[in-house]
LUMNURO-48901 format. One record per residue (C-alpha): y, z, x. Coordinates in steps of 0.25 Angstrom, whole numbers, plus 5000, padded with zeros to 4 digits. Layout:
! LUMNURO-48901
{pt {Y,Z,X}} ...
! end
This chain:
! LUMNURO-48901
{pt {5003,4918,5103}} {pt {5007,4923,5117}} {pt {5013,4936,5112}} {pt {4999,4941,5109}} {pt {4995,4942,5123}} {pt {5004,4955,5125}} {pt {4998,4961,5113}} {pt {4984,4958,5114}} {pt {4979,4964,5127}} {pt {4968,4974,5126}} {pt {4960,4966,5116}} {pt {4947,4960,5121}} {pt {4941,4954,5108}} {pt {4949,4954,5095}} {pt {4942,4953,5082}} {pt {4952,4946,5072}} {pt {4945,4951,5059}} {pt {4954,4945,5049}} {pt {4950,4946,5034}} {pt {4958,4944,5022}} {pt {4961,4956,5013}} {pt {4968,4950,5002}} {pt {4974,4936,4999}} {pt {4984,4933,4988}} {pt {4994,4922,4986}} {pt {5004,4922,4997}} {pt {4998,4935,5004}} {pt {4986,4938,5012}} {pt {4981,4951,5018}} {pt {4971,4951,5030}} {pt {4964,4962,5037}} {pt {4965,4959,5052}} {pt {4957,4968,5062}} {pt {4965,4962,5073}} {pt {4978,4969,5070}} {pt {4972,4983,5068}} {pt {4978,4993,5077}} {pt {4986,4982,5084}} {pt {5001,4982,5080}} {pt {5005,4971,5090}} {pt {4993,4962,5086}} {pt {4997,4964,5071}} {pt {5012,4959,5074}} {pt {5007,4947,5082}} {pt {4997,4943,5070}} {pt {5008,4945,5060}} {pt {5018,4937,5068}} {pt {5008,4926,5070}} {pt {5006,4925,5055}} {pt {5021,4925,5052}} {pt {5023,4912,5060}} {pt {5013,4904,5052}} {pt {5021,4895,5042}} {pt {5019,4900,5028}} {pt {5016,4914,5031}} {pt {5028,4922,5026}} {pt {5024,4936,5031}} {pt {5013,4943,5039}} {pt {5010,4957,5042}} {pt {4999,4963,5051}} {pt {4996,4978,5050}} {pt {4989,4984,5063}} {pt {4986,4997,5055}} {pt {4978,4991,5044}} {pt {4975,4977,5050}} {pt {4981,4971,5038}} {pt {4988,4957,5039}} {pt {4997,4953,5027}} {pt {5001,4938,5026}} {pt {5011,4932,5016}} {pt {5012,4917,5015}} {pt {5017,4906,5008}} {pt {5010,4905,4994}} {pt {5008,4890,4997}} {pt {4999,4893,5008}} {pt {4984,4894,5005}} {pt {4977,4908,5007}} {pt {4966,4901,5015}} {pt {4977,4895,5025}} {pt {4983,4909,5026}} {pt {4969,4915,5029}} {pt {4967,4905,5040}} {pt {4981,4907,5046}} {pt {4978,4922,5047}} {pt {4964,4921,5053}} {pt {4970,4911,5063}} {pt {4981,4920,5067}} {pt {4972,4932,5068}} {pt {4962,4924,5077}} {pt {4973,4919,5086}} {pt {4979,4933,5088}} {pt {4965,4939,5091}} {pt {4963,4928,5101}} {pt {4976,4930,5108}} {pt {4973,4945,5108}} {pt {4959,4943,5114}} {pt {4965,4934,5125}} {pt {4976,4943,5128}} {pt {4966,4954,5129}} {pt {4958,4946,5140}} {pt {4971,4943,5148}} {pt {4977,4957,5148}} {pt {4966,4968,5145}} {pt {4974,4979,5152}} {pt {4986,4978,5143}} {pt {4986,4987,5130}} {pt {4984,4980,5117}} {pt {4997,4984,5111}} {pt {5005,4981,5124}} {pt {5017,4972,5123}} {pt {5019,4960,5132}} {pt {5026,4964,5145}} {pt {5041,4966,5144}} {pt {5052,4970,5154}} {pt {5058,4980,5144}} {pt {5064,4993,5148}} {pt {5054,5001,5140}} {pt {5042,4994,5146}} {pt {5047,4998,5160}} {pt {5052,5012,5158}} {pt {5040,5017,5150}} {pt {5030,5014,5161}} {pt {5039,5020,5172}} {pt {5040,5033,5164}} {pt {5025,5033,5161}} {pt {5022,5031,5176}} {pt {5033,5041,5180}} {pt {5028,5051,5170}} {pt {5014,5050,5174}} {pt {5017,5051,5189}} {pt {5025,5064,5186}} {pt {5014,5070,5178}} {pt {5004,5066,5189}} {pt {5012,5073,5199}} {pt {5014,5086,5190}} {pt {4999,5086,5188}} {pt {4995,5086,5203}} {pt {5006,5094,5209}} {pt {5012,5102,5197}} {pt {5008,5117,5193}} {pt {4998,5120,5183}} {pt {5009,5121,5172}} {pt {5015,5108,5176}} {pt {5001,5101,5175}} {pt {5000,5108,5161}} {pt {5013,5103,5157}} {pt {5010,5089,5162}} {pt {4997,5089,5154}} {pt {5005,5093,5141}} {pt {5015,5082,5144}} {pt {5003,5072,5145}} {pt {4997,5077,5132}} {pt {5011,5075,5125}} {pt {5013,5061,5131}} {pt {5000,5056,5127}} {pt {5002,5061,5113}} {pt {5016,5055,5112}} {pt {5010,5041,5117}} {pt {4999,5042,5106}} {pt {5009,5046,5095}} {pt {5020,5036,5099}} {pt {5010,5024,5099}} {pt {5005,5028,5086}} {pt {5019,5029,5080}} {pt {5023,5015,5084}} {pt {5009,5010,5079}} {pt {5011,5015,5065}} {pt {5026,5011,5065}} {pt {5021,4996,5068}} {pt {5010,4998,5057}} {pt {5021,5002,5048}} {pt {5030,4990,5051}} {pt {5018,4981,5049}} {pt {5015,4987,5035}} {pt {5030,4989,5030}} {pt {5035,4976,5036}} {pt {5046,4973,5047}} {pt {5057,4983,5049}} {pt {5049,4995,5047}} {pt {5051,5004,5059}} {pt {5047,5018,5053}} {pt {5034,5024,5054}} {pt {5026,5022,5041}} {pt {5026,5037,5038}} {pt {5041,5036,5038}} {pt {5041,5024,5029}} {pt {5031,5031,5019}} {pt {5040,5044,5018}} {pt {5052,5035,5014}} {pt {5062,5042,5006}} {pt {5055,5056,5007}} {pt {5060,5060,5020}} {pt {5066,5073,5015}} {pt {5054,5078,5009}} {pt {5046,5074,5022}} {pt {5056,5082,5030}} {pt {5055,5094,5021}} {pt {5040,5093,5022}} {pt {5040,5092,5037}} {pt {5049,5104,5039}} {pt {5040,5112,5031}} {pt {5028,5108,5039}} {pt {5035,5111,5052}} {pt {5039,5125,5047}} {pt {5025,5127,5042}} {pt {5018,5123,5055}} {pt {5028,5132,5063}} {pt {5025,5144,5054}} {pt {5010,5140,5056}} {pt {5012,5140,5072}} {pt {5020,5153,5070}} {pt {5008,5159,5062}} {pt {4998,5155,5073}} {pt {5007,5162,5084}} {pt {5008,5175,5076}} {pt {4993,5175,5074}} {pt {4992,5173,5089}} {pt {5001,5185,5092}} {pt {4993,5193,5083}} {pt {4981,5190,5091}} {pt {4988,5194,5104}} {pt {4993,5207,5098}} {pt {4978,5210,5094}} {pt {4973,5207,5108}} {pt {4984,5212,5117}} {pt {4992,5221,5108}} {pt {5005,5214,5108}} {pt {5011,5200,5107}} {pt {5023,5199,5117}} {pt {5032,5190,5108}} {pt {5032,5201,5097}} {pt {5037,5211,5107}} {pt {5050,5205,5108}} {pt {5051,5206,5093}} {pt {5050,5221,5094}} {pt {5035,5222,5090}} {pt {5030,5230,5102}} {pt {5017,5236,5096}} {pt {5005,5229,5092}} {pt {5005,5235,5078}} {pt {5020,5230,5076}} {pt {5016,5216,5082}} {pt {5004,5215,5072}} {pt {5013,5219,5060}} {pt {5024,5209,5065}} {pt {5014,5198,5067}} {pt {5008,5201,5053}} {pt {5021,5199,5047}} {pt {5024,5186,5055}} {pt {5010,5181,5052}} {pt {5012,5184,5037}} {pt {5026,5177,5037}} {pt {5020,5165,5045}} {pt {5009,5164,5035}} {pt {5018,5164,5023}} {pt {5027,5153,5030}} {pt {5015,5144,5033}} {pt {5010,5145,5019}} {pt {5024,5143,5013}} {pt {5028,5132,5022}} {pt {5014,5125,5021}} {pt {5015,5125,5006}} {pt {5029,5119,5006}} {pt {5026,5109,5017}} {pt {5013,5104,5010}} {pt {5021,5103,4997}} {pt {5032,5095,5003}} {pt {5022,5086,5010}} {pt {5014,5084,4997}} {pt {5027,5081,4989}} {pt {5031,5071,5000}} {pt {5017,5064,4999}} {pt {5019,5063,4984}} {pt {5033,5058,4985}} {pt {5029,5047,4995}} {pt {5017,5043,4986}} {pt {5026,5043,4974}} {pt {5037,5035,4980}} {pt {5028,5025,4987}} {pt {5020,5023,4975}} {pt {5032,5021,4966}} {pt {5039,5011,4975}} {pt {5026,5004,4978}} {pt {5022,5002,4964}} {pt {5036,4998,4960}} {pt {5035,4987,4971}} {pt {5022,4983,4966}} {pt {5027,4982,4952}} {pt {5038,4972,4957}} {pt {5029,4963,4965}} {pt {5028,4949,4963}} {pt {5017,4946,4953}} {pt {5010,4937,4962}} {pt {5009,4948,4973}} {pt {5005,4958,4963}} {pt {4994,4950,4957}} {pt {4989,4946,4971}} {pt {4986,4961,4975}} {pt {4974,4968,4971}} {pt {4977,4978,4960}} {pt {4968,4989,4967}} {pt {4975,4987,4980}} {pt {4989,4989,4974}} {pt {4984,5001,4966}} {pt {4978,5007,4979}} {pt {4991,5005,4986}} {pt {4999,5012,4975}} {pt {4989,5023,4974}} {pt {4981,5026,4986}} {pt {4990,5021,4997}} {pt {5003,5026,4992}} {pt {4995,5040,4989}} {pt {4991,5039,5004}} {pt {5006,5038,5009}} {pt {5009,5051,5001}} {pt {4996,5058,5005}} {pt {4999,5057,5020}} {pt {5012,5064,5019}} {pt {5006,5075,5009}} {pt {4996,5079,5020}} {pt {4994,5073,5034}} {pt {5009,5071,5037}} {pt {5010,5086,5035}} {pt {4999,5088,5045}} {pt {5005,5079,5055}} {pt {5018,5087,5055}} {pt {5011,5100,5056}} {pt {5004,5095,5068}} {pt {5017,5090,5074}} {pt {5024,5103,5072}} {pt {5012,5111,5078}} {pt {5013,5102,5091}} {pt {5028,5104,5091}} {pt {5027,5119,5091}} {pt {5014,5121,5099}} {pt {5016,5111,5111}} {pt {5030,5118,5115}} {pt {5023,5132,5113}} {pt {5011,5129,5122}} {pt {5020,5122,5132}} {pt {5029,5134,5133}} {pt {5019,5145,5132}} {pt {5006,5140,5137}} {pt {5007,5126,5144}} {pt {4994,5129,5151}} {pt {4986,5125,5138}} {pt {4996,5116,5131}} {pt {4990,5103,5137}} {pt {4976,5107,5132}} {pt {4981,5112,5118}} {pt {4988,5099,5115}} {pt {4979,5089,5123}} {pt {4971,5084,5110}} {pt {4984,5079,5104}} {pt {4985,5066,5111}} {pt {4970,5064,5110}} {pt {4970,5067,5095}} {pt {4982,5058,5093}} {pt {4976,5047,5100}} {pt {4963,5049,5092}} {pt {4970,5049,5079}} {pt {4978,5036,5082}} {pt {4966,5029,5087}} {pt {4959,5034,5074}} {pt {4971,5029,5066}} {pt {4970,5015,5072}} {pt {4956,5013,5068}} {pt {4957,5020,5055}} {pt {4968,5009,5051}} {pt {4958,4998,5050}} {pt {4948,5007,5043}} {pt {4958,5012,5032}} {pt {4963,4998,5030}} {pt {4949,4992,5028}} {pt {4945,5004,5019}} {pt {4957,5002,5011}} {pt {4955,4988,5009}} {pt {4940,4990,5005}} {pt {4944,5001,4995}} {pt {4954,4991,4989}} {pt {4943,4980,4988}} {pt {4933,4991,4982}} {pt {4944,4995,4972}} {pt {4947,4981,4968}} {pt {4933,4977,4966}} {pt {4930,4990,4957}} {pt {4942,4987,4948}} {pt {4938,4972,4947}} {pt {4924,4976,4943}} {pt {4928,4986,4933}} {pt {4938,4977,4926}} {pt {4928,4966,4926}} {pt {4917,4974,4919}} {pt {4915,4964,4908}} {pt {4913,4953,4918}} {pt {4904,4961,4927}} {pt {4895,4964,4915}} {pt {4895,4951,4909}} {pt {4890,4945,4922}} {pt {4880,4956,4925}} {pt {4886,4959,4939}} {pt {4887,4974,4938}} {pt {4878,4976,4950}} {pt {4886,4965,4958}} {pt {4899,4972,4956}} {pt {4892,4986,4959}} {pt {4887,4979,4972}} {pt {4901,4974,4975}} {pt {4907,4988,4974}} {pt {4896,4994,4982}} {pt {4899,4984,4993}} {pt {4914,4987,4993}} {pt {4911,5002,4992}} {pt {4902,5001,5004}} {pt {4914,4994,5012}} {pt {4923,5005,5008}} {pt {4913,5016,5012}} {pt {4911,5010,5025}} {pt {4926,5009,5028}} {pt {4927,5024,5024}} {pt {4916,5028,5033}} {pt {4922,5021,5044}} {pt {4935,5028,5042}} {pt {4928,5041,5040}} {pt {4921,5040,5053}} {pt {4933,5036,5061}} {pt {4941,5048,5054}} {pt {4930,5058,5057}} {pt {4928,5054,5071}} {pt {4943,5055,5073}} {pt {4944,5069,5067}} {pt {4932,5074,5075}} {pt {4938,5069,5088}} {pt {4951,5076,5085}} {pt {4943,5089,5082}} {pt {4936,5088,5096}} {pt {4949,5086,5103}} {pt {4956,5098,5096}} {pt {4944,5107,5098}} {pt {4943,5104,5113}} {pt {4958,5107,5114}} {pt {4956,5120,5108}} {pt {4945,5124,5117}} {pt {4953,5119,5129}} {pt {4965,5127,5125}} {pt {4957,5140,5124}} {pt {4950,5137,5137}} {pt {4962,5133,5146}} {pt {4971,5144,5139}} {pt {4961,5155,5141}} {pt {4960,5152,5155}} {pt {4975,5152,5157}} {pt {4975,5165,5150}} {pt {4964,5171,5159}} {pt {4971,5166,5172}} {pt {4984,5171,5168}} {pt {4992,5158,5167}} {pt {4993,5160,5152}} {pt {4997,5173,5145}} {pt {4987,5177,5134}} {pt {4999,5181,5125}} {pt {5003,5166,5125}} {pt {4990,5160,5124}} {pt {4985,5169,5113}} {pt {4995,5165,5102}} {pt {4995,5150,5107}} {pt {4980,5148,5107}} {pt {4979,5148,5091}} {pt {4991,5138,5089}} {pt {4984,5125,5095}} {pt {4973,5127,5085}} {pt {4983,5124,5074}} {pt {4987,5112,5080}} {pt {4973,5107,5084}} {pt {4968,5110,5070}} {pt {4979,5101,5064}} {pt {4976,5090,5074}} {pt {4962,5090,5069}} {pt {4968,5084,5056}} {pt {4975,5073,5064}} {pt {4963,5064,5061}} {pt {4965,5066,5046}} {pt {4980,5064,5048}} {pt {4978,5051,5055}} {pt {4968,5047,5045}} {pt {4978,5049,5034}} {pt {4989,5043,5042}} {pt {4982,5030,5044}} {pt {4978,5030,5029}} {pt {4993,5031,5026}} {pt {4997,5020,5035}} {pt {4987,5011,5029}} {pt {4992,5015,5015}} {pt {5006,5013,5019}} {pt {5002,4999,5024}} {pt {4996,4995,5011}} {pt {5008,5001,5003}} {pt {5018,4993,5011}} {pt {5010,4980,5010}} {pt {5011,4982,4995}} {pt {5025,4985,4995}} {pt {5028,4972,5004}} {pt {5023,4963,4993}} {pt {5036,4956,4987}} {pt {5042,4960,4974}} {pt {5048,4952,4963}} {pt {5062,4948,4965}} {pt {5070,4952,4953}} {pt {5076,4938,4952}} {pt {5090,4933,4951}} {pt {5103,4939,4946}} {pt {5102,4932,4932}} {pt {5100,4942,4920}} {pt {5093,4940,4907}} {pt {5095,4947,4894}} {pt {5082,4946,4886}} {pt {5091,4947,4873}} {pt {5098,4934,4877}} {pt {5086,4926,4882}} {pt {5084,4913,4873}} {pt {5070,4910,4880}} {pt {5071,4896,4885}} {pt {5062,4893,4897}} {pt {5062,4881,4906}} {pt {5053,4878,4917}} {pt {5060,4868,4926}} {pt {5051,4861,4936}} {pt {5042,4873,4939}} {pt {5032,4872,4950}} {pt {5023,4884,4953}} {pt {5010,4887,4960}} {pt {5002,4899,4963}} {pt {4999,4902,4978}} {pt {4988,4893,4983}} {pt {4986,4885,4970}} {pt {4991,4872,4965}} {pt {5004,4872,4957}} {pt {5003,4879,4943}} {pt {5016,4872,4939}} {pt {5021,4859,4944}} {pt {5036,4855,4941}} {pt {5034,4861,4927}} {pt {5046,4860,4917}} {pt {5045,4865,4902}} {pt {5054,4872,4893}} {pt {5051,4883,4883}} {pt {5062,4883,4872}} {pt {5069,4896,4868}} {pt {5064,4903,4856}} {pt {5052,4894,4855}} {pt {5037,4896,4857}} {pt {5032,4888,4868}} {pt {5017,4887,4873}} {pt {5010,4883,4886}} {pt {4996,4878,4885}} {pt {4987,4871,4894}} {pt {4975,4872,4904}} {pt {4973,4884,4912}} {pt {4980,4883,4925}} {pt {4991,4874,4920}} {pt {5002,4885,4923}} {pt {5005,4891,4909}} {pt {5004,4906,4914}} {pt {5012,4902,4926}} {pt {5024,4897,4918}} {pt {5024,4911,4911}} {pt {5024,4918,4925}} {pt {5035,4909,4930}} {pt {5043,4913,4917}} {pt {5040,4928,4920}} {pt {5043,4926,4935}} {pt {5030,4931,4939}} {pt {5030,4919,4947}} {pt {5042,4910,4952}} {pt {5041,4895,4952}} {pt {5041,4888,4965}} {pt {5050,4877,4960}} {pt {5058,4875,4947}} {pt {5064,4884,4937}} {pt {5060,4893,4926}} {pt {5072,4895,4916}} {pt {5074,4905,4905}} {pt {5086,4901,4897}} {pt {5091,4893,4908}} {pt {5090,4903,4919}} {pt {5080,4902,4930}} {pt {5071,4914,4929}} {pt {5072,4917,4944}} {pt {5087,4920,4942}} {pt {5083,4931,4932}} {pt {5079,4945,4935}} {pt {5064,4946,4933}} {pt {5065,4958,4924}} {pt {5075,4951,4915}} {pt {5066,4939,4914}} {pt {5054,4947,4911}} {pt {5061,4955,4900}} {pt {5064,4942,4893}} {pt {5050,4937,4893}} {pt {5038,4944,4886}} {pt {5025,4940,4893}} {pt {5010,4941,4888}} {pt {5000,4938,4899}} {pt {4987,4931,4897}} {pt {4980,4944,4901}} {pt {4990,4955,4896}} {pt {4989,4968,4903}} {pt {4989,4981,4895}} {pt {4992,4994,4902}} {pt {4983,5007,4900}} {pt {4990,5014,4889}} {pt {4992,5013,4874}} {pt {4994,5000,4866}} {pt {5008,5004,4862}} {pt {5011,5007,4877}} {pt {5006,4993,4880}} {pt {5014,4986,4869}} {pt {5026,4994,4873}} {pt {5025,4991,4888}} {pt {5038,4985,4893}} {pt {5045,4989,4880}} {pt {5044,5004,4881}} {pt {5054,5007,4872}} {pt {5048,5000,4860}} {pt {5046,5008,4847}} {pt {5032,5009,4841}} {pt {5036,5000,4829}} {pt {5040,4989,4839}} {pt {5026,4991,4846}} {pt {5019,4990,4833}} {pt {5027,4977,4829}} {pt {5024,4970,4842}} {pt {5009,4974,4841}} {pt {5009,4968,4827}} {pt {5015,4955,4831}} {pt {5005,4954,4842}} {pt {4994,4957,4832}} {pt {4990,4969,4839}} {pt {4994,4980,4829}} {pt {4981,4978,4820}} {pt {4971,4981,4831}} {pt {4980,4992,4837}} {pt {4981,4999,4823}} {pt {4966,5000,4822}} {pt {4965,5008,4835}} {pt {4964,5023,4834}} {pt {4976,5026,4842}} {pt {4984,5013,4838}} {pt {4995,5010,4848}} {pt {4992,5022,4856}} {pt {4978,5017,4859}} {pt {4975,5017,4874}} {pt {4970,5004,4879}} {pt {4966,5007,4893}} {pt {4968,4999,4906}} {pt {4972,4985,4904}} {pt {4970,4987,4889}} {pt {4955,4988,4891}} {pt {4953,4994,4877}} {pt {4958,4982,4870}} {pt {4953,4968,4868}} {pt {4959,4956,4875}} {pt {4966,4951,4862}} {pt {4971,4965,4859}} {pt {4977,4966,4873}} {pt {4984,4953,4871}} {pt {4990,4957,4858}} {pt {4995,4970,4865}} {pt {5001,4962,4876}} {pt {5008,4953,4866}} {pt {5013,4965,4858}} {pt {5019,4970,4871}} {pt {5027,4956,4873}} {pt {5031,4956,4858}} {pt {5037,4970,4860}} {pt {5045,4966,4872}} {pt {5052,4956,4863}} {pt {5056,4946,4874}} {pt {5064,4933,4871}} {pt {5053,4925,4879}} {pt {5038,4928,4877}} {pt {5027,4922,4885}} {pt {5013,4923,4880}} {pt {5002,4919,4890}} {pt {4989,4918,4882}} {pt {4993,4930,4874}} {pt {4983,4928,4863}} {pt {4972,4922,4870}} {pt {4963,4934,4868}} {pt {4965,4935,4853}} {pt {4957,4929,4841}} {pt {4963,4917,4833}} {pt {4967,4926,4821}} {pt {4974,4936,4830}} {pt {4981,4924,4838}} {pt {4986,4918,4825}} {pt {4992,4931,4820}} {pt {4999,4933,4834}} {pt {5004,4919,4833}} {pt {5010,4922,4820}} {pt {5017,4934,4825}} {pt {5021,4927,4838}} {pt {5028,4916,4830}} {pt {5037,4927,4824}} {pt {5039,4934,4837}} {pt {5043,4921,4844}} {pt {5055,4919,4835}} {pt {5067,4917,4844}} {pt {5060,4920,4857}} {pt {5053,4911,4867}} {pt {5038,4911,4868}} {pt {5030,4905,4878}} {pt {5015,4905,4874}} {pt {5004,4901,4885}} {pt {4991,4898,4878}} {pt {4977,4892,4880}} {pt {4974,4893,4865}} {pt {4982,4882,4859}} {pt {4982,4889,4845}} {pt {4991,4899,4851}} {pt {5002,4889,4853}} {pt {5001,4879,4842}} {pt {5013,4884,4835}} {pt {5022,4884,4848}} {pt {5035,4877,4848}} {pt {5031,4869,4861}} {pt {5018,4869,4869}} {pt {5018,4865,4883}} {pt {5004,4860,4888}} {pt {5002,4863,4902}} {pt {4992,4855,4911}} {pt {4986,4857,4925}} {pt {4997,4858,4936}} {pt {5007,4865,4927}} {pt {5012,4853,4920}} {pt {5016,4851,4905}} {pt {5006,4841,4899}} {pt {5012,4841,4885}} {pt {5022,4848,4876}} {pt {5025,4849,4862}} {pt {5021,4857,4849}} {pt {5007,4859,4845}} {pt {5007,4847,4835}} {pt {5014,4838,4845}} {pt {5004,4841,4856}} {pt {4992,4838,4847}} {pt {4998,4825,4844}} {pt {4999,4821,4858}} {pt {4984,4822,4860}} {pt {4985,4827,4874}} {pt {4981,4839,4882}} {pt {4986,4849,4871}} {pt {4978,4842,4860}} {pt {4966,4842,4869}} {pt {4967,4857,4871}} {pt {4969,4859,4856}} {pt {4957,4851,4852}} {pt {4949,4858,4863}} {pt {4953,4872,4857}} {pt {4951,4867,4843}} {pt {4937,4863,4846}} {pt {4938,4849,4843}} {pt {4929,4839,4849}} {pt {4940,4830,4853}} {pt {4944,4840,4864}} 
! end
C-alpha cells in the first residue's frame, strides 16, 4: 500500500494490538490499538478492509480504537478474523517502514503535493515569523508585548483548530460518510433554538459577572485613592458619592448575575433533558425496528447501557460542561480586548497559560479516548456476566459453582477497577498540571504588573480594577480538565450510540396490503432454501402446503428446520431462494405489520412482561374487555390457576413471569394468542411445559378455537398433534421425510412410527 508512506512517518515501532470485541453473524467489532489517535491510519485500515471481497462495510474510529466490519453472511467468522489481523499487521508494517524512511515528517502529514494551500501556508508562516522576529529585536517595549500576545493567540488558534478537525474526523468515522459537522452539533440536532437561548443567557451572565468584578475593583480604588476616575465623568465626584453609586452598581450586577445564572442554568439543563429524551426515543424506536438477527446478535446489557448511560451522557454534557465552555469563551472575548487596550504590558503573561492548558487538555483527551473505550467495554462485560449469573441462579446452584461465579465477577471487577484507576490517574495529573499553570500565571501577572506600576509605565487606576478579573478566567480554566474529561466521555458515548443506530432496520416490505378479515390462511412453501450464517442449510429446496382452515403439524428431530419455517412465515427471516406464499401472495410483497397482524404466534420460550396477568394476556390487543381476557384464559386452561391467586388477573408476575411456573407461562402466552384472534396461528411447542392432563384439556379447546382458521403446530410430543388434519415429518437437512394423518403415518412404519413407538415406551422403538 504505497499510500501508507505519506501517513506513517514518525512511527518507529507500531504495535498492532488487534483483539475481537464481539462477533455476530455478518458483523464483527475489533479493538485495534494501531488506529488510536491516528485518523489517517484509521482511514487507511478501513479502506484496505473494504477492498477485500465479501466485506461490505468497514469503519475504524481513531477516538475509541474500534473497528467495525460487516461481511457476507456466507463467510466464516474465523476467516474474517484472519483478514482483519492480516490487514492490521500489514498496515503496521508499512507504518514502521515509513517511519524508518522519513523520521522527520509528522505522523499525520499528507504525501507531498503542489496544491496552493501547501505553498501559501508555509510562505505566510515564514513571513509572519520573520516579521515577529524583527519586531522583537528592533521594536519598542509595547511592540514586543503585542507580538508576545499575538504569539499566544496564534498558538492557541493552532491547537484548537487541530482539535476541531480531529473531532470532526472522529465524528465522520462514527456517524458514517457524509458527516461534516462537529459531533456536538450532530448531538444538538433540532434543539438549536434552545441552545441559542441558553448561550445568550450564559453570555449575558458572564458579562454581568465581569462587570461586577470591575465594580468591585473600582470600589477598592476609591478606598485606596479616594476616587475612581471613570465615575467622575458620570458626575460622581466625591468618594462618598462614588461609594454609594458603586454600591448600587454592585447590587444591580449581583442581581443580574443571580437572575441570569438561574435562567441560563435552567435553559442548559432543559436542553440536556431534551437531548437525552430525543436521542433515547429515536434510538429506542430504531432498536425496536432492527432486523431480528441483528437484535439477537447484540448483548442485551450493551444495548441497554447505550440507551441509558450513553444517551444520558449526551444530555449531561450540555446540562453542565457546555455552559462552562461558553462562559470561558465569553470571559476570553471580554478580557483579552480589555487587557490589550488598557494594560498591554501584562496581557501576554495573563493569557500565556491558555495555549499550554489547551495543549495539555487535548493531549489528555487523546490518551483518555482509549482509556474510556476500554473501561466502557469492560463495564459492559461485567454487567453482562452479572446478569447472566443472576438469571442462571438455578444452574449455578445445581452445579455448586457459586464460588466459581463469584471468582469470575471478582476478576472482571478488578479489570474495571484497574481501568478506572488508570483514567483517574490521568485525569488528576492533568487537573494538577492545569492548576500549576494558572497559579504561575497569577503570580507572574502580579509581579510584572506591580513592577510596571512602580516604574510608571502602567497606571495604578488601570491595574487595580483589572488585576482581579483574570482570576475569574483562570479559576474557570482550572475546570478545563473536567470539561475535557466530560467531552471525551460524550464523544465515546456518541460513537456507541451511532454504532447502534447504524444497524439495519427491517424493511416494511412491498406495496401489497393484507386485510386480516379476508385472509383464508393457505400457506405454501415453494422451493425454500435457507441457512443461518456460518451453518449448513437449515432448509434445502423445501416445498409443502398448509391448507386453509385446517390444523397442520410439523414434527421431527431437533435441527430439522421446524422453527425456521415459523420464522420465515413471520418474516423474522427471509429465504435465500424460493417463495413463501400466503393466500397466493409472496409474503415479501406484503407489509410486515399487515402480515404479522394476520398471524398469531406462540414461541417455544414465551416472553412475559413485568406486569399483571391481565396486562400480559391483553398485550397487543389493548382494547380487549375483561370478559374477553377471561374467555381467552379459559380456552388456554389458565383461568383455573389464575382464579386461585389472591389478586386474580391483577397478580403481578415479575420479570419474565418469574412468579409463574413454565407451564403457567405457556398458558398465559397461549391465551394472549387466542385473544388476538388471528386467522392464522402458529404454536411452536406451546404445550411442551404442561402436564398430560392439562395438554389434553388445551387440545380440546384448541379444536374449537381452530374452527375456520389455519393452525400450524410445531411439536416434539406427538400426542400434541395426533388429531391434526395433516402431519409433516421433517428430517435432518430440512426435508420432508413423510406426510399424512396420524393413522396413515403409523401404517407406513417409517420415521413417524418409530418416534411414536419411542415416546409410547414400546420396546420396538
